[in-house]
N, C-alpha and C positions, 0 to 999 in steps of 0.2 A: 304443304309448301308454301301457300299463301301465311301461313302464321310462321312460317321460317324468315323469310323474305323481312316482313314485315319490321321484324325484328334486328333483321341484319341493319337495315337501313337506319332504325335507331342508334345502333351501335357507331354505325361512322357518322350520322349529324353531331353523338357528342363527340366523337372522336377530332372530328372537324373545329368545332368552337375550343377543344383542348391545344390542338396540335397546329390549327389556322391554315393546315394542310392536310385538305384527302385524297387521298391515292384513288385514281384512276382505275374502277372495280366494275363486271359484268356483271348487273343483277338483273334476270328474269329479259335476257335479252337488249338490255337501254345499257348504255355508258353513261358516269359519272364523270364529268369532267374535273381534271384537278385546277382549283382555286386556291390563291395565297390571298391573307385575307392580313388586316392591321383592326387598328381600334383607332377611334376618333373620342377627342375629351371637350366639351365643347364649352366655351363663356361668351357671353354676350352682354354687352352692358355699350349706356347712351354717352356721348360726345354732352358734358357741358348739358344736361336734360334741366330743360327752363322747369321753376317750380310753377304749378297749374295744376287744380282742381280738374279737369279736363284731359290730364294725360294721363293715357296707359301706363301700367308696370309693366317692364320691360320680362317678366317670368308670363306676360301674356301674349308674349310678340311670335305669330308664328315661325316657323323653322324651316326650311327646305333645303335640300341637299343632291346637288346637280353631277350629274358626270360629265364626262371631257366631251359627250355630244350634244350637254345639252338638257341627259333627258333627266327625270325627277327618280330618284331612285330610296330616297327618304323622306317624308314628311312627315310634321307635328304640329298640333294644334295650337304648340305654344312651349316656352321655352322650359316651364315646367315640367311638363312632361318628356322632355327627350332624356335617356337613360342614361347613367353615370359614366355609360362608356357605349361607344357606336360601334358594330361592326362591319366592315366593309373588306369590298375584294380591295387589293393594290391597285393602286392608279391615281390619278389626276380628278380633283373634283373642287367645286364650287360651292358655299353655304354660305344661305342670307336671312338675313332675320328683318322684321320693319312691324312697324306699331298695326295692329289688326286694323282692317281695311282696307281700300285703294284710297290714294291718294287725289285731292280733287284741286282745283283751283281756289277755291278761296272755304276755309275751313274756322275751325271755330278753338282751334289745338293744333300743337307742331306734330309734325309724322316726321318719324325718324325711318333712317332706312340705312344697313350694312352689308357688307357683303366681304370673304374670305375667298379665298382660292387655296388649294393649302395638297396636297402627298399624302397617300396613306404608301406604310413601305412596312414588310412582312413583318408581324411578333412584333410590333413599335408601334407603341401609343403618340398620337398626333392631337397637340395642343392647340386647337382654334382659338384664336381668340375675333367676335365678328365687335364690330366697335360701330355700333349705328349713330348715323348723321343726321340730325334737321336738312329733311331733304325741300321745306317751304321757310318761309321768313316773315318776320313779323312784323307788320303795318300798325301802328296807332297814331291817331289824332289826340292835341291837347287843345281845350281853350281855359282862358285865363275868365277871372270870375267879370271882365270889364265885357269881353269878347260873348259871354253871356249875356249882363244887362244891356249889351247894343244891338244886337241881333235877333230880331222874329224868327226869321225861317233862312234855313243855306243849305246849300249843296258841293259838296265839295265831290271833286273825282280825281282819281289818279290812274293813271292809262301808262298802261307797259308796252302798248305798243301791239296788244292782243287783242281777240275779238272778243273777250272779259273787261270792263273798268270795275273799277271799284270805288264805287260809291260812300258818301257819310251824309248822313243830314240831321235835321233836329229830331227829328225821330228815332234815332240810335241813341238819345239822351244826352246828359252834359258831360258825360263822362266815359263816351265810348269804349265795350271793351276792345282787345285788340283784335285785330283777322290775322289769321293766315295764310298767306298768298303764294301760291306755287310759281316761279318761274322759271317756263321750262327750257333749258338751256340751247334748247333748238332754237328758241324766238332769238337771243345772243343781248338780253336786254341791256343797254349800259345809259339807258336813259328813262328818268317820270318825270310823266307831264300833268301836270297838277293844277285843276282850271278849281277857281273859286267863285262863288254867286249866290251871296248873301240880299237878304232885307229888313232895312234898319225895323226897330219900331218905331222908325217918324215915317215909313214908308218910303226912303228911300232904296235905290236897287244898287248892287255896288259890285263889283268882279276883279277879277284880277288871274292871270296867268305866268304861271310858274313851271322849271323845270329843274330838275334835283340829276346828278348825278356821282358817282363814287370818286370818279377823278377829282371832283374838288373839295374832297374830304382834306380836312386838317392835316388826317396822316392818313397815311396807307401803311395796308400790313402785306401786301402782297400788290404783281400785276396784274391781277384778273380787274377792268374794270364794267364785269357786267353784274347785276343785282344776279346773286346765286343762293340755294338754300342755306340759310342759317344766320344771313342777315337781319337785323333788326333796325327798321328805322320807325324815329320820332318826331311827329311834326306838329309844332305849336301854333297856333294864330292866336293874337293880338294887336284888337284897333288900335292907330292913335287917330289924336283927334286934334284940333288947332285951340288958338287959345279960349274961342267961342263955346269951347263947347264941340264942334262940328266933325264930323270922323271924318276925316281926309287922308288915308292913307289902312294897312296893313302889315304889320308885322308879322313875317312867317320865318321858322327859324325850323332847322331839323336835326336829328344826328344821328348817324347810323353805328350799329357797334356790328362788325364783320365776323364772318364765320370764325372758329375756331380762337375768338379772340376773348379778354374777358374787357379788356379800354372801351372806351366809342370815341370817334370824333365830328365835330362838328363838319356840318354838307353846308358849304355856302348858298345862300340863296338868295336872290337881289331882291331887295324891296323896292317896286318903281311906283308902288304908292295903291291907292284902291279907289277906284274910279267910280262917281260919283253918276246918276245917270240925272242928264241936263235938265229932265224934264222935272225932277223934283226941287230944284234951286242945288245948296251944298258952297261949293269954294273955299277960302277960307287960308289957311296961311302954309305953305308951301312946306311937308313934309318933313324935309331931310334940313328944317332949318335947325340950330342949333338950342338946345333944350337946357339953360341951367342949373341940372341936376346931375350930379357924381353918384354912380350903378356902379361899384366894385365888387364883383361878384369872382369866389375864385375860379382857378381853369377844372372843370369835369376830371374827377379823382376817384381812384379806385380807393373805399374806407372799410374798417371794422372797426367793432367798438372797443380797439385800443386806438385807435387812428388820435392824435392830439387835434381837442378842442378847436383849438385855435386857428386851425387849415380852414373852417366852414365861417369863417368870420367875414360879414361883408359890410362891407364899408357905406353908408349913404349919406350924402348930402345936398341940402338943396341950398343955394341963395336965398331964394326968398320965403325960406319957413317949410317947413313937413307938414302936411295936410292926409297923408293917406299912407299908409305902407301893406300893400294886398300879398298875402303867399298864397299860393293852392300848389298842390302837390300830384304826380303823377305817378305811376307806380307800375311794376311787370307783376308786384309778387301781390298776389289776393291776401296770405297777412296784412299786409302795407294796407291796403285798402279798407279792411276789416278794422283795424287798429283807427284809423283816420275816424273812421265811421263810430266808434267807443268813442275816440274825441269829441266828437261832435255831440251826442248824446249826453255825455257826462257832465261837459266844458261848455259846450254852444260853441265850439271851435272849430269851425269849418275848415281846413287844408282841404278837404276833392275841390269844393265851386269855388276859392278864396277866401283866408282869413284877414280879419281889418287887424294890424298890430297896434295901432296908432292909439293912447289912449285906454288896451282891451284891459281890465285890469283880470278877467277872466284867461288868457294868455299866460299869465306872470301866475296864477294859481296852477295855472296845468305843471308849468314848468317847475313848479315848487314840488308839487307832489311827487314828480321825477326825478325828484334832487338835481333839476337843472336847473337853477335859480338863474333868472335877464329879472330887467326891468323894459318897461316897453316906450316912447318917447310920446311925450305930447302936442300936441297941436302949436305949430311955429318952432318948433327947435330947431336948430340949424342943423347937425347932424347927430348920427345913431347908427351903431354897426348892432347887425342883425347874426346871433352866433347858429348859426346854422349847426354848426359844432355840437348845438346840445342834440341831435339828431343820432348823432354818431351810436350811442348806448343803442336806441330805438332799435336802429338801422341792422347793426352791426349784425345778428340772429334773421336778417331776412332777407335770402338773396336775392337779386334780379337791379332792375335797375332804376332810380326813384329821380324824378328829372322835379327839382324845386323852380317855381317861374315868378317871375316878382314881379310888381307893378308902382311904381312908384310917385305919387302924384304932390305938387306943390302947392301951395295957398294960390298960386295965381292958375292952378287948374292945369300948369303943364304935364306933361306925365315923361315916364321912362322906364322901360321895362328890361329883364331879363333874366337869363335862366343856369340852371346847374342842376348837372346828370353826377348824381352818386350812384355808382357800382359796389356793389357787394356780390363778393365771391362763395 
């Protein structure tokens, strides 16, 4: 009898898989309940995934299926291990998937997570698409060449009101890697407080305090003013000097890319000037004094290899003659950073820490080899147009955000700076 019953149970199991309904039968005094079943087919993807070497592949994302009571009914270590068809009892379920591991307040890579409710219907295949969105936000700081030449040490803190504060110092390097920061929705973060304190190479101590809000953005894409997962904030620092070369202020600019958008918007950051330690001297002209320098950068834009080059033209004019034009590039693309390092190695043109354009024939050689010829100005020239559009061909295949920071100095030592962010989808 034992052999017979085992054989009967095997036959019933096979019938259940083929018809999705097993009849109520009595075997050795036990009743097998009638269970209606259906099928699930799963697809997991990321929304606008970032290009980063640290990012896990979607195929490695673990998957869990919960029933209506929140119990785990199926669990897989990776999407790649999910069968092409999953058999489930009729009912309501939730499917979840995420980046391997647990999200932390501060991470070096983006963390994605997504969930989808579904209903399993008898003898029917339910197609489930789980889209994983970024749960944390990218925060990056950028220093131009003048900043690095001015300050010996610095501490920058960004406080979102939680128990943990994000800190950048000179120990993080001249081009710090982006930090992926988790804004807990329960904290309802609507404002970031930025504190800046630094020591110049001449020994003066300077400090500044700013606030950043999404409400102040030049463009808005939704009514939510809280910082959420998927936002990306880039903060740029540039010191300002008077005609005697003394540091009298700092220019802090910021941009934000909102979740589920490809374009970025400028955040309004009030520049009240960098305060010098009274014990260290200082003083000088009002940093808000008008400077006779024109720097007309285009508006931030989304570009591709096919974008018209002239859209990147940046017009520069110095009434007292051009002395220096420095360009540094900050990028979210690891491939772009590697390309810029190669340019420095092969041509001696360092766009990462700030490349001098004036009288630099290596810049001319570089763009000739890229089949994007340009000319460079000489000291004393009154005006010049720097063709940022010459980079479009290089950027067109490197998705991410690429920020061009420019500092123009005239023959009297007066300076003006600005930035342009190009987004490649």
